[in-house]
GUBAGU-317578 format. One line per field, with one value per residue: residue number from 1; residue in one letter; x, y, z of N, C-alpha, C in turn. Coordinates in steps of 0.02 Angstrom, whole numbers. Atoms other than C-alpha are relative to their C-alpha. Example, Ala and Ser with C-alpha at 12.3 -4.5 7.8 and 13.67 -1.06 7.14 Angstrom:
GUBAGU-317578
n (1  2)
res (A  S)
nx (45  -42)
ny (-59  -59)
nz (0  -3)
cax (615  684)
cay (-225  -53)
caz (390  357)
cx (45  -39)
cy (60  55)
cz (0  37)
***
This chain:
GUBAGU-317578
n (1  2  3  4  5  6  7  8  9  10  11  12  13  14  15  16  17  18  19  20  21  22  23  24  25  26  27  28  29  30  31  32  33  34  35  36  37  38  39  40  41  42  43  44  45  46  47  48  49  50  51  52  53  54  55  56  57  58  59  60  61  62  63  64  65  66  67  68  69  70  71  72  73  74  75  76  77  78  79  80  81  82  83  84  85  86  87  88  89  90  91  92  93  94  95  96  97  98  99  100  101  102  103  104  105  106  107  108  109  110  111  112  113  114  115  116  117  118  119  120  121  122  123  124  125  126  127  128  129  130  131  132  133  134  135  136  137  138  139  140  141  142  143  144  145  146  147  148  149  150  151  152  153  154  155  156  157  158  159  160  161  162  163  164  165  166  167  168  169  170  171  172  173  174  175  176  177  178  179  180  181  182  183  184  185  186  187  188  189  190  191  192  193  194  195)
res (M  K  T  C  S  A  F  F  A  V  L  G  L  V  S  A  L  Q  A  Q  P  S  S  P  V  A  P  I  S  A  R  S  T  Y  H  P  D  N  S  H  S  E  T  V  V  D  K  T  T  N  E  L  T  E  A  T  Y  S  A  G  G  A  L  I  S  K  K  H  Y  L  L  N  E  R  G  M  P  T  Q  G  H  I  Y  D  G  R  G  N  L  V  A  R  S  Q  V  Y  F  D  E  F  G  R  A  K  E  M  R  S  F  N  L  Q  G  Q  C  Y  Q  Q  V  I  Y  E  Y  G  A  D  G  K  A  K  P  P  K  V  I  H  V  D  P  R  A  A  P  S  I  K  P  G  V  I  D  F  T  Q  D  T  R  A  P  G  Q  Y  A  P  P  P  G  V  P  G  Q  T  S  P  A  A  T  E  P  P  K  K  K  S  F  F  G  R  L  F  G  K  K  E  P)
nx (49  -33  -7  67  20  -44  21  60  -21  -29  55  35  -42  2  64  3  -41  35  58  -22  23  -49  -44  -66  -17  -71  -21  -11  42  -15  51  -14  59  -14  41  19  -53  -51  -45  23  -22  -14  14  -22  22  -38  38  -44  -22  57  -21  23  -42  28  -43  36  -46  27  10  -67  -33  -37  33  29  7  0  36  -12  50  4  68  22  13  51  -29  16  -55  8  -43  -47  -46  6  -65  1  -34  -71  -6  2  62  35  61  19  73  25  70  36  54  55  4  13  -60  3  -37  46  -34  -71  -31  -68  -37  -64  -56  4  53  62  45  17  56  40  50  49  38  64  34  72  30  -10  -71  -35  -39  22  -59  -39  -6  -70  -9  -69  -15  -62  -30  -24  56  28  -34  -46  28  -51  28  -11  -2  56  -13  64  -6  19  68  -5  37  -41  6  60  57  51  3  66  -2  10  69  35  7  -47  -66  -22  -55  -57  4  50  -23  -50  15  -58  -46  -7  -69  -19  -9  -58  15  41  -39  -54  17  27  69  44  44)
ny (-20  -8  66  20  -37  21  66  -9  -26  57  42  -37  1  67  10  -43  31  60  -21  -23  47  53  -14  23  -31  -14  35  -47  -60  -47  -51  -49  -24  -59  -2  -68  -36  -12  57  42  69  30  72  39  70  42  61  57  26  -6  -43  -69  -43  -67  -47  -61  -57  -60  -56  -23  51  49  65  11  72  42  62  51  52  55  5  67  9  -48  -67  -30  5  54  -15  -52  -31  -72  -30  -72  -40  18  69  48  37  -21  39  49  5  64  -5  63  0  46  56  -27  -34  -71  -17  -6  -33  -17  -11  -29  23  -32  47  50  46  -20  -34  -67  -26  47  -29  52  -13  36  -5  7  59  -8  9  -64  -12  -51  -37  42  -19  -3  10  -14  35  -19  64  -3  10  67  51  41  65  39  63  58  64  44  70  30  72  21  -18  -32  -63  -59  -19  -36  20  35  72  19  42  71  22  -35  46  -10  -14  49  -25  45  51  50  39  49  33  -1  55  49  17  67  46  -20  -65  12  38  -39  -72  -28  17  -58  -3)
nz (48  64  29  22  59  55  22  39  65  36  24  53  59  29  32  60  52  24  37  66  52  14  56  -20  -63  -11  -60  -55  4  -54  -11  -53  -35  -39  -60  -19  -35  52  9  55  0  66  -4  58  -1  46  8  12  -65  -46  -55  1  -41  -8  -36  -17  -7  -31  47  20  41  -41  -6  -67  -11  59  -13  51  -7  47  27  18  72  20  -5  -65  -49  -49  -57  18  -48  -2  -18  -12  52  5  24  -55  -6  -61  -11  50  7  26  22  -2  49  -14  48  67  23  -16  -61  -57  -56  8  -65  2  -58  -11  7  -54  18  -31  47  -23  39  39  45  13  61  1  64  -4  32  72  15  0  -61  -48  -24  -45  -70  -21  -72  -21  -62  -32  -20  -69  -45  9  -40  40  16  32  24  -43  34  -17  18  14  -4  -67  -20  -66  -6  -15  -70  -18  41  -38  5  -24  -60  16  6  53  57  55  -28  -48  -41  4  -52  19  57  -21  -63  -44  12  -54  -14  19  -55  -38  -31  -59  -48  -29  -3  -62  -14  4  -58)
cax (861  987  1015  828  796  947  883  712  800  896  736  653  800  799  612  629  768  662  516  618  553  634  776  957  1007  1171  1272  1305  1181  1203  1092  1115  988  986  920  834  989  1091  1181  1173  1191  1267  1204  1285  1205  1317  1210  1360  1413  1240  1307  1241  1353  1287  1397  1322  1409  1382  1333  1520  1562  1639  1600  1482  1446  1461  1348  1382  1239  1229  1077  973  917  772  889  834  963  991  1134  1259  1397  1390  1551  1584  1665  1839  1801  1784  1652  1520  1369  1296  1120  1019  855  729  600  428  370  324  500  450  557  474  608  776  888  1043  1176  1323  1495  1455  1311  1175  1024  999  865  724  618  459  377  193  81  -106  -225  -201  -12  29  162  105  216  360  375  543  595  750  830  961  1078  1144  970  928  962  1106  1032  1155  1121  1104  1131  980  1004  854  921  878  703  736  639  712  749  589  477  316  317  143  102  105  -55  -101  -174  -49  98  198  311  488  452  300  395  531  487  596  751  762  922  1015  1044  1219  1155  1024  1150  1293  1206  1141  981  841  734)
cay (2985  3025  2839  2809  2948  2895  2717  2775  2870  2711  2608  2746  2752  2564  2561  2708  2618  2460  2560  2612  2540  2378  2424  2375  2409  2494  2397  2555  2694  2849  2981  3139  3192  3366  3386  3537  3578  3601  3436  3308  3121  3030  2853  2727  2558  2427  2287  2180  2162  2193  2335  2507  2645  2809  2955  3105  3274  3431  3598  3640  3479  3380  3195  3162  2977  2834  2682  2520  2396  2225  2199  2043  1975  2099  2247  2276  2314  2164  2217  2356  2450  2632  2735  2909  3049  2983  2807  2727  2591  2654  2539  2393  2367  2213  2203  2064  2015  1934  1782  1895  1967  2136  2224  2201  2265  2353  2348  2455  2391  2479  2397  2306  2216  2313  2368  2556  2579  2476  2523  2420  2410  2363  2335  2354  2220  2292  2267  2452  2505  2599  2734  2647  2650  2703  2642  2719  2616  2675  2524  2588  2580  2408  2258  2151  2000  1865  1710  1549  1369  1255  1067  990  813  809  811  931  1079  1252  1321  1379  1293  1222  1036  957  874  683  599  720  620  599  638  513  554  484  390  303  242  149  18  19  -87  -245  -288  -437  -591  -533  -356  -424  -541  -417  -247  -135  -181  -61  -1)
caz (1326  1191  1166  1152  1027  925  922  862  724  678  670  567  448  425  391  269  177  168  96  -57  -221  -271  -386  -391  -211  -178  -51  51  88  195  271  374  505  580  758  839  944  782  807  668  643  496  470  354  314  234  164  117  299  379  486  529  595  665  716  807  799  902  824  820  726  872  880  1027  1007  886  876  784  757  678  566  540  371  369  399  580  716  831  944  955  1042  1095  1103  1171  1069  1107  1046  1218  1234  1357  1331  1237  1170  1129  1032  1062  931  940  841  693  679  750  880  1051  1170  1166  1319  1347  1467  1548  1549  1713  1625  1716  1615  1626  1493  1418  1268  1253  1080  1070  920  897  833  658  672  680  805  960  1036  1124  1313  1382  1554  1633  1771  1894  1908  2075  2152  2086  2197  2143  2060  2016  1912  2009  1962  1958  1959  1872  1895  2081  2154  2296  2360  2367  2540  2622  2495  2565  2600  2614  2780  2787  2734  2594  2448  2308  2423  2519  2663  2665  2826  2751  2598  2694  2824  2980  2960  3062  3148  3084  3191  3242  3274  3393  3475  3501  3488  3625  3708  3671  3817)
cx (30  7  -67  -19  44  -21  -64  17  30  -55  -38  39  -3  -67  -8  41  -33  -59  17  -25  55  36  68  23  75  21  10  -46  14  -54  23  -66  20  -50  -15  55  60  54  -26  30  11  -5  21  -22  38  -35  44  24  -56  19  -28  45  -31  47  -39  51  -36  -9  67  38  41  -40  -24  -4  0  -33  12  -48  9  -73  -18  -16  -53  25  -15  59  -14  41  50  43  -6  67  -9  39  73  11  1  -68  -34  -63  -9  -76  -18  -73  -30  -61  -55  -3  -14  60  0  39  -50  33  73  26  70  34  64  55  2  -56  -67  -42  -18  -58  -34  -48  -46  -41  -62  -34  -75  -24  9  73  40  35  -32  62  39  2  73  3  73  10  66  33  26  -55  -28  36  46  -29  53  -30  17  1  -57  16  -67  3  -20  -71  3  -39  49  -7  -62  -61  -47  3  -68  6  -11  -74  -40  -5  49  71  18  58  58  -3  -49  25  50  -21  61  43  3  73  13  9  59  -11  -42  41  53  -15  -27  -72  -41  -47  -72)
cy (9  -67  -23  36  -19  -68  4  25  -56  -45  35  0  -68  -12  43  -30  -62  19  25  -50  -50  15  -27  39  10  -34  46  60  43  52  45  24  59  5  72  40  15  -54  -40  -70  -23  -75  -33  -72  -37  -67  -61  -32  1  39  70  39  69  41  64  54  58  54  26  -51  -51  -64  -10  -74  -36  -66  -48  -57  -55  -7  -72  -3  48  72  36  -8  -55  12  53  23  75  27  74  35  -17  -72  -52  -34  20  -42  -50  -1  -66  9  -70  5  -48  -53  22  37  74  12  6  34  13  16  28  -17  41  -53  -52  -50  17  39  68  30  -57  40  -57  21  -43  14  -10  -63  3  -7  64  11  55  40  -42  28  -4  -5  12  -33  26  -63  1  -13  -70  -49  -41  -70  -38  -66  -57  -63  -43  -69  -34  -77  -26  23  27  64  56  17  41  -19  -43  -75  -22  -46  -73  -16  37  -47  19  14  -54  30  -49  -56  -56  -44  -54  -32  2  -62  -45  -15  -72  -43  22  68  -9  -35  43  74  20  -24  64  0  -16)
cz (-68  -35  -29  -64  -60  -26  -41  -70  -42  -27  -56  -65  -34  -35  -62  -57  -28  -44  -70  -53  -17  -66  20  62  5  64  60  -12  61  4  56  29  43  57  20  36  -45  -3  -59  6  -71  8  -65  9  -54  -6  -15  65  52  62  -11  48  2  42  11  16  32  -52  -25  -42  38  6  72  16  -66  20  -58  13  -52  -21  -15  -75  -26  4  65  47  51  63  -21  57  -6  26  14  -56  -8  -23  55  2  65  13  -57  -4  -33  -17  0  -45  21  -55  -71  -28  13  65  57  60  -19  70  -11  66  7  -3  56  -14  31  -50  29  -40  -37  -44  -19  -62  2  -67  11  -36  -76  -20  -1  67  41  20  50  71  20  76  16  68  26  26  72  50  -4  45  -44  -7  -38  -24  48  -42  24  -25  -10  4  68  14  71  -1  15  74  13  -40  42  -14  27  61  -20  -3  -52  -60  -56  23  50  39  -4  51  -20  -57  20  66  46  -12  62  10  -21  63  44  34  62  54  35  9  69  8  0  59  -17)
***
Protein backbone atom coordinates (compact mmCIF):
# COMPACT_ATOMS: atom_id res chain seq x y z
CA MET A 1 0.00 0.00 0.00
CA LYS A 2 2.92 2.33 0.66
CA THR A 3 4.09 1.79 -2.91
CA CYS A 4 0.62 2.57 -4.24
CA SER A 5 0.16 5.76 -2.22
CA ALA A 6 3.65 6.90 -3.12
CA PHE A 7 2.94 6.32 -6.79
CA PHE A 8 -0.27 8.35 -6.56
CA ALA A 9 1.77 11.14 -5.00
CA VAL A 10 4.26 10.89 -7.88
CA LEU A 11 1.50 11.10 -10.49
CA GLY A 12 -0.05 14.03 -8.58
CA LEU A 13 3.29 15.81 -8.44
CA VAL A 14 3.89 15.33 -12.14
CA SER A 15 0.43 16.62 -13.05
CA ALA A 16 0.89 19.61 -10.68
CA LEU A 17 4.22 20.42 -12.27
CA GLN A 18 2.66 20.20 -15.73
CA ALA A 19 -0.14 22.59 -14.68
CA GLN A 20 2.35 25.38 -13.95
CA PRO A 21 2.01 28.40 -16.26
CA SER A 22 4.24 28.27 -19.28
CA SER A 23 7.35 30.18 -18.37
CA PRO A 24 11.01 29.37 -18.66
CA VAL A 25 11.09 25.94 -17.04
CA ALA A 26 13.90 25.15 -14.67
CA PRO A 27 15.56 21.88 -15.61
CA ILE A 28 15.32 20.61 -12.02
CA SER A 29 12.38 21.03 -9.67
CA ALA A 30 11.91 19.68 -6.16
CA ARG A 31 9.07 19.27 -3.71
CA SER A 32 8.62 18.00 -0.16
CA THR A 33 5.44 16.23 0.95
CA TYR A 34 4.60 15.64 4.61
CA HIS A 35 2.50 12.58 5.49
CA PRO A 36 0.05 12.10 8.42
CA ASP A 37 2.49 9.74 10.23
CA ASN A 38 5.09 12.58 10.36
CA SER A 39 7.19 10.97 7.64
CA HIS A 40 7.99 13.02 4.56
CA SER A 41 8.98 12.51 0.93
CA GLU A 42 11.33 14.59 -1.16
CA THR A 43 10.72 14.44 -4.89
CA VAL A 44 13.14 15.75 -7.50
CA VAL A 45 12.23 15.97 -11.21
CA ASP A 46 15.11 16.45 -13.65
CA LYS A 47 13.75 17.48 -17.05
CA THR A 48 17.15 17.30 -18.74
CA THR A 49 17.42 13.55 -18.10
CA ASN A 50 13.65 12.81 -17.81
CA GLU A 51 14.08 11.23 -14.39
CA LEU A 52 12.15 11.48 -11.15
CA THR A 53 13.64 10.50 -7.80
CA GLU A 54 11.61 10.22 -4.61
CA ALA A 55 13.10 9.57 -1.18
CA THR A 56 10.84 8.85 1.80
CA TYR A 57 12.08 9.52 5.34
CA SER A 58 10.66 8.42 8.69
CA ALA A 59 9.61 10.90 11.38
CA GLY A 60 13.10 10.53 12.86
CA GLY A 61 14.77 11.37 9.53
CA ALA A 62 15.91 7.83 8.54
CA LEU A 63 15.65 6.90 4.88
CA ILE A 64 12.81 4.37 4.44
CA SER A 65 12.72 3.96 0.67
CA LYS A 66 13.93 5.51 -2.54
CA LYS A 67 12.21 5.35 -5.92
CA HIS A 68 13.73 6.19 -9.28
CA TYR A 69 11.42 6.60 -12.32
CA LEU A 70 12.05 7.30 -15.97
CA LEU A 71 9.68 9.85 -17.50
CA ASN A 72 8.20 9.95 -21.01
CA GLU A 73 8.05 13.03 -23.23
CA ARG A 74 4.90 14.20 -21.40
CA GLY A 75 6.64 13.94 -18.00
CA MET A 76 4.70 10.83 -16.88
CA PRO A 77 6.51 7.97 -15.09
CA THR A 78 6.96 4.94 -17.36
CA GLN A 79 9.08 2.53 -15.34
CA GLY A 80 11.06 2.57 -12.16
CA HIS A 81 13.10 0.88 -9.48
CA ILE A 82 12.23 0.79 -5.78
CA TYR A 83 15.00 0.57 -3.19
CA ASP A 84 14.87 0.02 0.57
CA GLY A 85 16.48 2.35 3.12
CA ARG A 86 19.87 0.67 2.67
CA GLY A 87 19.89 1.12 -1.10
CA ASN A 88 19.03 -2.50 -1.98
CA LEU A 89 16.79 -3.00 -5.01
CA VAL A 90 13.53 -4.55 -3.77
CA ALA A 91 11.05 -4.08 -6.64
CA ARG A 92 10.45 -2.75 -10.13
CA SER A 93 7.42 -0.99 -11.55
CA GLN A 94 6.08 -0.60 -15.07
CA VAL A 95 3.35 1.78 -16.28
CA TYR A 96 1.17 0.98 -19.29
CA PHE A 97 -0.61 3.69 -21.26
CA ASP A 98 -3.75 3.75 -23.42
CA GLU A 99 -4.03 5.08 -26.97
CA PHE A 100 -4.57 8.62 -25.61
CA GLY A 101 -1.32 8.62 -23.64
CA ARG A 102 -3.06 8.27 -20.26
CA ALA A 103 -1.81 5.84 -17.62
CA LYS A 104 -4.08 2.77 -17.66
CA GLU A 105 -2.18 0.34 -15.42
CA MET A 106 0.82 0.24 -13.13
CA ARG A 107 2.35 -3.09 -12.14
CA SER A 108 4.91 -3.65 -9.41
CA PHE A 109 7.15 -6.72 -9.62
CA ASN A 110 9.39 -8.35 -7.04
CA LEU A 111 12.93 -9.39 -7.97
CA GLN A 112 11.71 -12.82 -9.16
CA GLY A 113 9.56 -11.07 -11.80
CA GLN A 114 6.25 -11.85 -10.05
CA CYS A 115 3.62 -9.12 -10.00
CA TYR A 116 2.58 -8.31 -6.44
CA GLN A 117 0.50 -5.19 -7.07
CA GLN A 118 -1.61 -3.76 -9.89
CA VAL A 119 -3.14 -0.31 -10.02
CA ILE A 120 -5.87 0.06 -12.65
CA TYR A 121 -6.67 3.58 -13.88
CA GLU A 122 -10.04 4.21 -15.52
CA TYR A 123 -11.50 7.34 -17.10
CA GLY A 124 -15.06 8.53 -17.54
CA ALA A 125 -16.70 9.51 -20.82
CA ASP A 126 -15.69 13.11 -20.09
CA GLY A 127 -12.02 12.05 -19.81
CA LYS A 128 -11.77 12.66 -16.07
CA ALA A 129 -9.90 10.07 -14.03
CA LYS A 130 -11.93 7.79 -11.78
CA PRO A 131 -10.50 6.61 -8.46
CA PRO A 132 -7.85 3.98 -9.21
CA LYS A 133 -8.40 0.33 -8.29
CA VAL A 134 -5.58 -1.31 -6.37
CA ILE A 135 -5.16 -5.07 -6.59
CA HIS A 136 -2.73 -6.75 -4.21
CA VAL A 137 -1.48 -10.17 -5.31
CA ASP A 138 0.35 -12.70 -3.15
CA PRO A 139 2.97 -14.13 -5.55
CA ARG A 140 3.34 -17.22 -3.37
CA ALA A 141 -0.33 -18.11 -3.84
CA ALA A 142 -0.38 -17.55 -7.58
CA PRO A 143 0.21 -20.52 -9.86
CA SER A 144 3.54 -20.54 -11.61
CA ILE A 145 2.89 -19.44 -15.14
CA LYS A 146 5.83 -19.70 -17.46
CA PRO A 147 6.05 -18.36 -21.00
CA GLY A 148 5.76 -20.94 -23.74
CA VAL A 149 6.99 -21.02 -27.29
CA ILE A 150 4.39 -20.98 -30.05
CA ASP A 151 5.39 -22.00 -33.56
CA PHE A 152 3.08 -20.18 -35.98
CA THR A 153 4.76 -21.74 -39.03
CA GLN A 154 3.14 -25.14 -38.46
CA ASP A 155 -0.57 -25.90 -38.78
CA THR A 156 -0.88 -28.13 -35.75
CA ARG A 157 -3.45 -28.28 -33.00
CA ALA A 158 -2.54 -27.82 -29.37
CA PRO A 159 -2.77 -30.92 -27.18
CA GLY A 160 -6.39 -31.62 -26.30
CA GLN A 161 -7.76 -29.23 -28.92
CA TYR A 162 -10.98 -30.32 -30.59
CA ALA A 163 -10.59 -31.91 -34.00
CA PRO A 164 -13.79 -31.96 -36.10
CA PRO A 165 -15.08 -35.37 -37.15
CA PRO A 166 -14.51 -36.46 -40.76
CA GLY A 167 -17.14 -35.30 -43.19
CA VAL A 168 -17.76 -31.86 -41.64
CA PRO A 169 -18.25 -29.32 -44.44
CA GLY A 170 -15.16 -27.20 -44.99
CA GLN A 171 -12.94 -29.71 -43.19
CA THR A 172 -11.07 -32.53 -44.82
CA SER A 173 -9.63 -35.46 -42.99
CA PRO A 174 -6.02 -36.47 -43.67
CA ALA A 175 -7.16 -39.89 -44.93
CA ALA A 176 -9.52 -38.33 -47.48
CA THR A 177 -6.86 -36.07 -48.95
CA GLU A 178 -4.39 -38.84 -49.80
CA PRO A 179 -5.44 -41.81 -51.94
CA PRO A 180 -4.00 -45.16 -50.85
CA LYS A 181 -0.62 -45.85 -52.39
CA LYS A 182 -0.42 -48.61 -54.95
CA LYS A 183 2.43 -51.03 -54.80
CA SER A 184 4.91 -50.87 -57.60
CA PHE A 185 5.44 -53.78 -59.98
CA PHE A 186 8.44 -55.09 -58.00
CA GLY A 187 6.57 -54.59 -54.71
CA ARG A 188 3.72 -56.73 -56.00
CA LEU A 189 6.12 -59.32 -57.43
CA PHE A 190 8.43 -59.71 -54.40
CA GLY A 191 6.33 -58.32 -51.51
CA LYS A 192 4.15 -60.15 -49.04
CA LYS A 193 0.83 -61.39 -50.15
CA GLU A 194 -2.04 -59.59 -48.52
CA PRO A 195 -4.92 -61.69 -47.16
